[in-house]
Every structure is written in C-alpha cells, then in structure tokens.
C-alpha positions in Angstrom: 123.3 51.7 62.0 126.2 50.7 64.1 128.4 47.4 64.6 131.1 47.0 67.0 134.3 45.4 65.8 136.2 44.2 68.9 137.6 40.7 68.3 139.3 37.9 70.1 141.7 35.5 68.1 142.5 32.2 69.4 144.9 29.6 67.7 148.3 28.0 67.3 151.0 30.4 66.7 153.2 29.9 63.3 156.5 31.3 62.0 155.5 30.2 58.6 154.5 33.0 56.6 151.8 30.8 54.7 150.8 28.1 57.4 149.2 24.9 56.4 146.5 25.1 59.1 144.9 28.1 60.5 147.4 30.0 62.6 148.5 33.3 64.0 151.5 34.1 62.2 154.6 35.7 64.1 157.2 37.0 61.6 159.9 39.6 61.2 157.9 42.0 58.9 154.6 41.9 57.1 156.7 41.8 53.8 157.3 38.2 54.8 153.8 37.1 54.3 153.0 35.3 51.0 150.0 37.6 49.6 148.9 34.7 47.4 148.5 32.5 50.3 146.5 34.2 53.1 143.7 31.5 53.5 145.1 30.2 57.1 146.4 33.4 58.4 143.9 34.2 61.4 146.1 37.2 62.5 149.8 38.5 62.0 152.0 39.8 64.6 155.0 41.3 62.8 158.1 42.6 64.6 158.0 45.5 62.3 155.3 46.7 59.9 157.7 46.9 57.0 157.8 49.3 54.1 155.5 47.5 51.7 152.2 49.1 52.6 150.3 46.8 50.1 150.4 44.0 52.5 148.8 45.9 55.3 146.1 47.0 53.0 145.6 43.4 51.7 145.4 42.2 55.3 142.6 44.9 56.0 140.7 43.8 52.8 140.9 40.2 54.2 139.9 40.9 57.6 143.4 39.8 59.1 144.1 41.5 62.2 147.6 43.1 62.4 149.0 43.2 66.1 152.2 43.3 68.1 153.7 39.9 69.2 153.5 41.6 72.8 149.8 41.2 72.6 150.0 37.5 72.5 149.1 35.5 75.6 149.4 31.5 75.9 146.4 29.5 76.9 147.5 25.9 77.1 148.5 24.8 73.8 146.9 27.8 72.0 147.7 31.4 71.9 145.0 34.2 72.5 145.1 37.5 70.7 143.0 40.2 72.2 142.3 43.1 69.9 141.3 46.5 71.4 137.7 47.6 70.9 137.4 49.6 67.6 135.2 52.6 66.6 131.8 51.5 65.1 131.1 52.1 61.6 128.2 54.6 61.3 125.8 54.5 58.2 123.2 57.0 57.5 120.0 55.2 56.8 116.7 56.2 55.1 113.2 55.8 56.8 113.0 52.0 55.6 116.2 51.2 57.6 118.1 50.5 54.4 121.5 52.2 53.5 120.7 54.7 50.7 123.5 54.4 48.1 125.1 51.1 47.3 128.5 49.9 48.5 131.6 49.7 46.6 133.8 46.8 48.0 137.5 46.6 47.9 138.7 43.0 47.1 142.1 41.2 46.5 141.1 38.1 44.9 138.4 35.9 43.4 137.6 34.5 46.9 136.8 38.0 48.0 134.5 38.5 45.0 132.8 35.3 45.6 131.7 36.5 49.1 130.1 39.7 48.0 126.6 40.4 48.8 125.4 41.5 45.4 122.0 43.0 46.9 124.0 46.0 48.3 127.0 46.4 46.2 127.2 48.4 42.9 130.7 47.8 42.1 134.1 45.8 43.4 137.3 47.8 43.3 140.8 45.9 42.9 144.2 47.6 42.8 146.7 46.5 40.2 149.5 46.8 42.5 147.8 44.4 44.8 147.3 41.9 41.7 151.0 42.0 40.8 152.0 41.8 44.4 150.3 38.5 44.7 151.8 37.4 41.4 155.2 38.7 41.8 157.0 35.3 41.5 155.4 35.2 38.0 157.2 38.3 36.9 160.3 38.4 34.9 162.7 41.2 36.0 164.3 41.2 32.6 161.2 42.1 31.0 159.1 45.4 31.5 156.0 45.3 33.6 154.0 46.6 30.5 154.9 43.7 28.6 153.6 41.1 31.2 150.4 42.5 32.2 148.6 40.7 29.8 150.0 37.2 30.3 150.2 37.6 34.1 147.4 40.0 35.4 144.5 39.3 32.9 143.9 35.6 34.0 144.0 36.6 37.5 141.3 39.5 36.9 139.2 37.2 34.8 138.9 34.7 37.7 137.7 37.8 39.7 135.2 38.7 37.2 133.8 35.2 37.2 133.3 35.2 41.0 131.5 38.4 41.0 127.6 38.5 41.6 125.3 39.0 38.7 125.2 43.0 38.4 128.4 44.0 40.3 131.0 45.7 38.0 134.7 45.7 38.7 136.9 48.8 38.8 140.5 48.1 38.2 142.8 51.0 39.4 146.1 51.4 37.6 149.4 50.6 39.1 150.2 53.0 42.1 153.8 52.0 42.9 155.9 53.9 45.5 159.6 53.5 45.5 159.4 51.6 48.8 157.2 49.0 47.2 158.5 45.3 46.5 157.1 46.0 43.0 159.6 49.1 42.4 162.6 47.3 41.4 160.5 45.6 38.4 159.5 49.0 37.2 163.1 50.5 37.3 161.9 53.4 39.4 164.2 56.0 40.7 164.6 55.7 44.6 162.8 58.5 46.6 163.8 59.5 50.1 160.0 59.8 51.0 157.9 57.6 48.8 154.6 58.0 50.5 154.9 61.7 49.6 156.6 61.3 46.2 156.1 60.7 42.5 153.8 57.9 41.9 150.4 57.0 40.3 149.5 59.1 37.2 152.9 60.8 37.3 154.6 57.3 36.6 152.2 56.6 34.0 153.0 59.8 32.3 156.7 58.8 32.3 155.8 55.4 30.9 153.4 55.7 28.2 153.7 51.7 27.3 152.6 51.0 30.7 149.9 53.7 30.5 148.5 52.2 27.4 149.0 48.4 28.1 146.9 49.2 31.4 143.8 50.5 29.5 144.2 48.1 26.6 144.0 45.1 28.9 141.2 46.3 31.0 139.1 47.4 27.8 139.5 43.5 26.8 138.1 42.2 30.0 134.5 43.6 28.9 132.0 46.2 29.4 131.4 45.5 33.1 135.0 46.4 34.0 136.3 50.1 34.2 139.8 51.5 34.4 140.6 54.1 37.1 143.5 56.3 37.1 145.4 56.4 40.0 146.8 59.3 42.3 145.6 62.2 40.2 146.9 65.3 42.3 146.2 68.3 39.9 144.6 68.9 36.6 147.8 69.8 34.7 149.0 66.0 35.4 145.7 64.9 33.8 146.1 67.2 30.7 149.5 65.9 30.2 148.5 62.2 30.7 145.9 62.4 28.1 148.0 64.6 25.7 150.4 61.4 25.5 147.7 58.6 26.0 144.5 60.1 24.2 141.2 57.9 24.6 140.6 55.6 21.8 137.3 56.0 19.9 134.4 54.8 22.1 136.6 54.1 25.0 134.9 55.2 28.2 136.7 57.8 30.3 138.7 56.4 33.3 137.6 57.0 36.6 139.8 59.5 38.5 141.2 58.9 41.9 141.7 62.5 43.3 144.5 62.2 46.1 145.6 65.7 47.1 144.0 68.7 48.6 144.7 70.6 45.5 142.8 68.1 43.5 139.6 68.3 45.5 139.9 72.1 45.7 139.8 72.2 41.8 137.1 69.7 41.4 135.3 71.5 38.8 138.3 71.0 36.5 137.4 67.3 36.4 133.6 67.7 35.1 132.8 65.0 32.9 134.6 62.2 34.8 133.4 59.8 37.6 135.5 60.4 40.7 137.0 58.7 43.6 138.4 60.3 46.5 141.2 58.7 48.5 141.2 59.9 51.9 144.5 58.6 53.2 146.6 60.7 50.4 144.6 63.7 50.9 144.8 63.7 54.6 148.6 63.2 54.7 149.3 66.0 52.3 146.6 68.1 54.3 148.3 67.7 57.6 151.9 67.6 55.9 152.6 64.3 57.7 154.0 61.2 56.3 151.4 58.5 57.4 154.1 55.9 57.3 156.3 57.7 59.5 155.3 57.0 63.1 157.1 60.2 64.5 154.5 62.3 62.6 151.6 60.1 61.5 149.7 60.8 64.7 149.3 64.2 63.4 146.8 63.0 60.9 143.2 63.6 62.0 140.5 62.5 59.5 137.8 63.8 61.7 139.4 67.1 61.6 136.6 69.5 60.9 138.5 71.5 58.2 139.5 68.4 56.5 135.9 67.0 56.7 134.5 70.2 55.2 136.9 70.2 52.2 136.2 66.9 51.3 132.6 67.0 51.7 132.4 70.3 49.6 134.0 68.6 46.8 131.7 65.4 46.8 128.9 68.0 46.9 130.1 70.0 43.9 130.9 66.8 42.0 127.5 65.3 42.6 126.1 68.5 41.3 128.2 68.3 38.2 126.7 65.0 37.6 129.6 62.9 38.5 129.4 59.7 40.5 131.7 59.6 43.7 133.3 57.0 45.7 134.7 58.0 49.0 137.3 55.9 50.7 137.2 56.2 54.4 138.4 54.9 57.8 136.1 53.3 60.4 136.7 56.1 63.0 135.8 58.9 60.5 132.6 57.4 59.2 130.3 59.4 61.3 131.8 62.7 60.4 131.6 62.1 56.7 128.0 60.6 57.1 127.0 63.9 58.8 128.9 66.1 56.2 127.2 64.3 53.1 123.5 63.9 54.4 121.3 64.4 51.3 124.3 63.8 48.7 124.1 60.9 46.5 127.7 59.1 47.0 129.1 55.6 47.3 130.8 54.4 50.3 133.9 52.3 49.5 134.8 49.7 52.2 137.1 46.8 52.4 135.6 43.4 51.6 135.9 42.4 55.5 133.9 45.5 56.6 131.1 45.1 54.1 130.6 41.5 55.4 130.6 43.0 58.8 128.1 45.7 58.0 125.9 43.6 55.6 126.2 40.1 57.1 126.6 40.8 61.0 127.2 37.8 63.0 
C-alpha cells in the first residue's frame, strides 16, 4: 500500500507566530512558534531551524510543513509553497488488503486525539516534554517541575483522554529533556556541549527521583487506559539503577521501555518482561556516531543502511519471541526496508498523527 505525499501550500504570509487566520508563517526560528496555538499555521518557513527540536517534531505530528523562506513564490496577493515529493510510506498487507497490526499514533493534543480513526489504532502516544512545551507559560520557574506536573500537565492529558476514540489507550512517555531545550532552564540541568548525544531521559530521572516518582504517580491517577513509558533507555545498568531508586508500587504495571541506543537493542534479552518501544532516530545517530542536529554530519545517518536495519529487526524479532509487544518509530523513507525485514513478525507501526490520516484516510 503506497501513498505519495507531495504537497502544495497556498495562502497569505504572516510574521505572526500564531496567526489569526490560516497563513504561511515566516519567522526567525522554529522556536518562535507558539506550540499551544498552531491551528492556523499552514506551513512554517524559519530562517533557521533552532535548537528546540520539540517544535519540529510537533510540526511533523500536526502535518505542518517546514521549509526554507527561499521556497516561497508570490502569486497575486497570496504565496505559493511547493514542497518536494516525498518517499511513499510502504505497509505490508495481508491477503485481505488490511494492515495486519494496529498503528500507534503520535499525538500532541486533544485535537489530534479526536481525529484518530479508532478502527486501526491500538494506542496514542504523547511525549511529556511536548505537553510542557505547550504549557511552558504556566510553569513557575521558582518551583521544580515535579511539583507542578499534577497542576499543569494532568488537566491537559485528561482532555486528551476524553477526546480519544473508545478502545484507544494512551501511552505517556516521561520527560526526555536535553540541555538545548526550552524546558532545560526549568529543570536546572547542567549545560552540555552536545545535548542530542548527551545525558537525558532515564538518566535525568535517576538524578531526580522526585520527578521520576511524580511522573509515574500522575500517570497512574489518569486511569487504567493510560500507560507510562520510560524514556531514553540506553543500557540495562541504567534501568537497574532507576528501579533501585524508584521501585514499582504494588500492582503498578511495569513501564514501557524506550530503547534508544545500539547497545540497548543489542542486549534486548535483558529487558524480558517489559513491553518495548524502539526509537530509531536516537539509535541511528549513535550507530553512525553523527549528531542528527548538526548539519555538517547529519547526512551520514542512513536509516536504510542494511546493517542498521538488520540490527533493529533482529531486536524486534527477539523481543517478539520473548512475548513483548514492540512499537517501532520510523521515518517515511525507510519504511519499506523495515517492512521487508519484519515480514512475519507481530509489531506496531508508530507514526505521527498526520501520517496516520494520510495512510488510513487518504484524500
């Protein structure tokens, strides 16, 4: 099953980061966008991408194209943004023509949740750092983030849950904040030279047990259809240390583990008993020793590289044999390689909300 995603965007141009009418936003940086008010952003053309990668991922979830201002062409009173044709998504299908496993859909807010086609989706996935990026104006810098989660994040997540179709669960991944992020100052993190390749995710939670426990406590209070996911697990030793500091409460379900390094997938048998999610982007940047946010080296990352594909697919096969459910987070241009490598394996395709609509509800 294939769908092309070439796109033409036509509309007025605005320098307002949250325009009152549907517009193509031209701004200095992606960081200038108001993450809580993206409804009227048809596309965004930043002069520079910026360090806060969360905004770029949120745009991908929303289906908001990101392009260079030089790609804009004026047509009368409107502007035209022609985007390059993209690789098609490739899905393996069974004899009936239906995708075999359910999707997991990456969402940003309750609006995304309300547009999910529940017939093909088992769960929605939301990142805690995205929630707090949307709510950053409500956070008090004088108070720790852990003390504010219940007040600030819980109402947002409750709206998401209420908007989900019946039968669709919610996976809430814990904070994965790098020192280049807008949230870093609120978490009092130590500045790193290379934040995309540095200490974050589960290691931050090891260093801040109050935050680790506050996240899990809030997620448990949201109800049985919500599961907590532990971010950026790169080795089993870190997981052991995390649970030594933050043991599971009685009857508390084990968290889903986000495996995000070549070392983690190489020792996937060490995570028996856990459901798993494989974050392909972080694994790939470590695999190729190339910081994906650094334009000078990011081109070295090749998600279709046969050795990388083999390593990831071997880990998924092993986890499936152990009885773990596995979600794989992939890119459009690499989907065919992983579909071939995982033929006959039960796994879940995790895709952004905009891609899910493209695949399940094509125009």
